[in-house]
C-alpha positions as CSV (number, residue, x, y, z in Angstrom):
1,M,10.5,34.3,33.1
2,A,8.0,33.9,30.4
3,S,8.9,31.5,27.6
4,V,9.3,32.9,24.1
5,A,6.6,31.7,21.8
6,S,7.9,29.9,18.7
7,P,7.2,31.9,15.4
8,V,4.1,31.0,13.5
9,I,4.7,29.7,10.0
10,F,2.0,30.2,7.5
11,K,1.6,27.6,4.7
12,E,-0.6,27.7,1.7
13,F,-2.5,24.5,0.7
14,C,-3.7,24.1,-2.8
15,P,-4.7,21.3,-5.2
16,L,-1.9,19.5,-6.9
17,Y,-3.0,20.5,-10.4
18,Y,0.2,19.2,-12.0
19,L,-0.6,15.8,-10.6
20,L,-4.4,15.8,-11.2
21,N,-4.0,17.0,-14.8
22,A,-1.9,14.0,-15.6
23,I,-4.7,11.6,-14.6
24,P,-7.6,11.2,-17.0
25,T,-11.1,11.9,-15.7
26,K,-12.6,9.4,-18.2
27,I,-11.4,6.5,-20.3
28,Q,-13.0,4.9,-23.4
29,K,-13.7,1.2,-23.2
30,G,-15.4,0.0,-26.4
31,F,-18.4,2.2,-26.9
32,R,-18.6,3.1,-23.2
33,S,-17.1,6.1,-21.5
34,I,-16.0,5.2,-17.9
35,V,-15.4,7.8,-15.2
36,V,-12.1,7.4,-13.4
37,Y,-12.3,7.7,-9.6
38,L,-9.3,8.1,-7.3
39,T,-9.5,5.4,-4.7
40,A,-6.2,5.1,-2.8
41,L,-3.2,7.4,-1.9
42,D,0.2,7.1,-0.4
43,T,3.2,9.5,-0.4
44,N,6.9,9.6,0.6
45,G,9.8,11.9,-0.2
46,D,10.3,10.4,-3.7
47,Y,6.8,9.5,-5.0
48,I,3.1,10.2,-4.9
49,A,1.1,7.0,-5.6
50,V,-2.6,7.2,-6.6
51,G,-4.8,4.2,-7.1
52,S,-7.9,4.4,-9.3
53,S,-11.2,2.7,-9.9
54,I,-10.0,1.4,-13.3
55,G,-7.2,-0.7,-11.8
56,M,-4.5,1.7,-12.9
57,L,-1.8,3.0,-10.4
58,Y,-0.5,6.4,-11.2
59,L,3.0,7.0,-9.7
60,Y,4.4,10.5,-9.8
61,C,8.1,10.9,-9.3
62,R,8.7,14.1,-7.3
63,H,12.3,14.5,-8.3
64,L,11.9,14.0,-12.1
65,N,8.3,15.5,-12.3
66,Q,7.2,12.4,-14.3
67,M,4.1,10.3,-14.1
68,K,4.2,6.6,-14.7
69,K,1.4,4.1,-14.9
70,Y,1.2,0.5,-13.6
71,N,-1.7,-2.0,-13.7
72,F,-2.8,-5.5,-13.3
73,E,-3.3,-7.6,-16.4
74,G,-6.8,-8.9,-17.1
75,K,-9.7,-7.7,-15.1
76,C,-10.1,-4.0,-14.6
77,E,-11.0,-3.6,-11.0
78,S,-10.6,-0.9,-8.4
79,I,-7.4,-0.4,-6.4
80,T,-8.3,-0.2,-2.7
81,F,-5.0,0.4,-1.0
82,V,-1.4,1.4,-2.0
83,K,1.7,1.4,0.2
84,L,5.1,2.9,-0.8
85,L,8.5,2.0,0.6
86,S,11.9,3.5,0.1
87,C,14.8,1.2,1.2
88,F,17.6,-0.1,-0.9
89,D,15.1,-0.2,-3.8
90,D,11.9,1.7,-4.2
91,L,8.8,-0.6,-3.8
92,V,5.1,-0.1,-4.1
93,A,2.4,-2.6,-3.0
94,L,-1.2,-2.4,-4.1
95,G,-4.3,-4.3,-3.4
96,T,-7.7,-4.5,-5.2
97,A,-11.4,-4.9,-4.5
98,S,-11.2,-8.7,-5.3
99,G,-8.2,-9.4,-3.1
100,R,-5.4,-9.3,-5.6
101,V,-2.1,-8.0,-4.2
102,A,1.0,-7.1,-6.2
103,V,4.4,-5.5,-5.5
104,F,6.3,-3.5,-8.1
105,Q,10.1,-3.1,-7.7
106,L,10.7,0.2,-9.4
107,V,13.5,1.2,-11.7
108,S,16.2,3.5,-10.3
109,S,18.8,5.6,-12.1
110,L,21.2,5.5,-9.1
111,P,24.3,3.3,-9.3
112,G,23.8,-0.2,-7.9
113,R,20.0,0.0,-7.8
114,N,17.4,-1.9,-9.7
115,K,17.5,-1.4,-13.4
116,Q,14.5,-3.4,-14.5
117,L,10.9,-3.2,-13.5
118,R,9.8,-6.3,-11.6
119,R,6.5,-7.5,-10.3
120,F,5.6,-9.9,-7.6
121,D,2.1,-11.4,-7.0
122,V,0.8,-12.5,-3.7
123,A,-0.8,-16.0,-4.2
124,G,-4.6,-15.9,-4.2
125,I,-5.2,-16.2,-0.4
126,H,-7.3,-13.1,-0.1
127,K,-10.8,-13.4,-1.6
128,S,-12.2,-10.0,-0.7
129,S,-11.2,-6.3,-0.7
130,I,-7.8,-5.4,0.5
131,T,-8.1,-2.8,3.4
132,A,-4.5,-2.5,4.7
133,L,-0.9,-3.1,3.7
134,A,2.3,-2.8,5.8
135,W,6.0,-3.1,4.9
136,S,8.9,-4.1,7.0
137,P,11.6,-1.4,6.9
138,N,13.9,-3.5,4.7
139,G,11.2,-4.5,2.2
140,M,11.6,-8.2,2.8
141,K,8.2,-8.6,4.5
142,L,4.7,-7.4,3.4
143,F,1.6,-7.9,5.4
144,S,-1.9,-7.5,3.8
145,G,-5.3,-7.5,5.4
146,D,-8.8,-7.7,3.9
147,D,-12.3,-6.8,4.9
148,K,-13.1,-10.4,5.9
149,G,-10.4,-10.3,8.6
150,K,-7.6,-12.3,6.9
151,I,-4.0,-11.2,7.3
152,V,-1.4,-12.6,4.9
153,Y,2.4,-12.5,5.3
154,S,4.5,-12.4,2.2
155,A,8.2,-13.0,2.3
156,L,10.0,-11.3,-0.7
157,D,13.4,-12.2,-2.0
158,L,14.1,-9.4,-4.4
159,D,17.4,-10.8,-5.6
160,Q,15.9,-14.2,-6.5
161,G,12.6,-12.8,-7.7
162,I,10.6,-14.9,-5.2
163,C,7.4,-14.1,-3.2
164,N,6.1,-16.7,-0.7
165,S,2.8,-16.0,1.0
166,S,0.9,-17.6,3.9
167,L,-2.1,-16.9,6.0
168,V,-0.9,-15.9,9.5
169,L,-4.0,-14.6,11.3
170,E,-7.8,-14.5,10.8
171,E,-10.0,-12.1,12.7
172,P,-13.9,-12.1,12.8
173,S,-14.1,-8.5,11.5
174,S,-12.6,-6.3,8.8
175,I,-8.9,-5.2,9.1
176,V,-8.7,-1.4,9.2
177,Q,-4.9,-0.8,9.9
178,L,-1.6,-2.7,9.9
179,E,1.8,-1.4,11.2
180,Y,4.9,-3.6,11.5
181,N,8.1,-2.9,13.5
182,Q,10.7,-5.1,15.3
183,K,8.9,-8.4,14.7
184,V,5.6,-7.1,16.0
185,L,2.6,-6.5,13.8
186,L,0.0,-4.0,15.1
187,V,-3.5,-5.0,13.9
188,S,-6.6,-2.9,14.2
189,T,-10.0,-4.3,13.2
190,L,-13.5,-3.0,13.5
191,Q,-13.8,-4.8,16.9
192,R,-10.4,-4.6,18.5
193,T,-6.7,-3.8,18.4
194,L,-4.0,-6.4,19.0
195,L,-0.3,-7.1,18.8
196,F,0.8,-10.1,16.8
197,Y,4.3,-11.3,17.7
198,T,5.5,-12.8,14.4
199,E,8.3,-15.0,15.8
200,E,6.2,-16.6,18.6
201,K,3.0,-16.4,16.5
202,S,1.2,-15.1,19.7
203,V,-1.5,-12.5,20.1
204,K,-1.8,-9.8,22.8
205,Q,-5.0,-7.7,22.8
206,V,-4.7,-4.0,23.5
207,G,-7.4,-3.1,26.1
208,T,-10.2,-5.4,27.3
209,Q,-13.4,-4.1,25.9
210,P,-14.5,-4.6,22.3
211,R,-15.1,-1.6,20.1
212,K,-18.7,-0.3,19.9
C-alpha cells in the first residue's frame, strides 16, 4: 500500500522591515557620518539580537514588539558574535573584534525574574576577534573562542553578580564553532573538530585527518 504523502505547506519569506527600520543605517560622530553594518545575529522564541559595526547590540522583543539597545562603554568597535539564552533569566552574550566579551542579564516583567539590568565582563584573556560563543543550558557557564584559537571558560554566579574566567584550551587555528552539552564542549577549528571533556580536561579528536 502506497504511503500517503504529507501535505505541502507554503510559507512566504520577506524582509523584517519592522526590525530593520528600527536600526539606523548611519550615525553621526562629530563631523563624520558613519555607516552602520549588521555584523552578528541570533534568535530565539523571545528575542532577535542583532550586533552592529558600531558596537551597539539591538535587541528586539518579539512579545512586546519593542527594540532595546545595549553597548560597551568606551571604544566603538564591531560586534562579531551574539548568543542568546532563555533559562530562568534571559541572557545575551556578545563578543567584539578586539576580544571583549560581555553578558547582559535582561530585565523581565514576570514574577520572580530579574528586575534590574546587569552586566558581566569576561576578563581580558582574549586579545583577538571573538568567533564563537556557547552557553550551558542553565546559564552558569559561557565558553568563548577567538580567531587565534583560544577558548575561555567563564563561570557566572547571577545571584552574587560574579563572573570568573580562565583559559581552558588553545588551538593552533581559529575557532569556528562551539557547542556545549552534558559537560562536553564540541570545538570546531579551521583544522579539526574535537570533544573537550570539561571535568577531566581531556581532548578527543573527531576523525583522524586534518581539514584541507
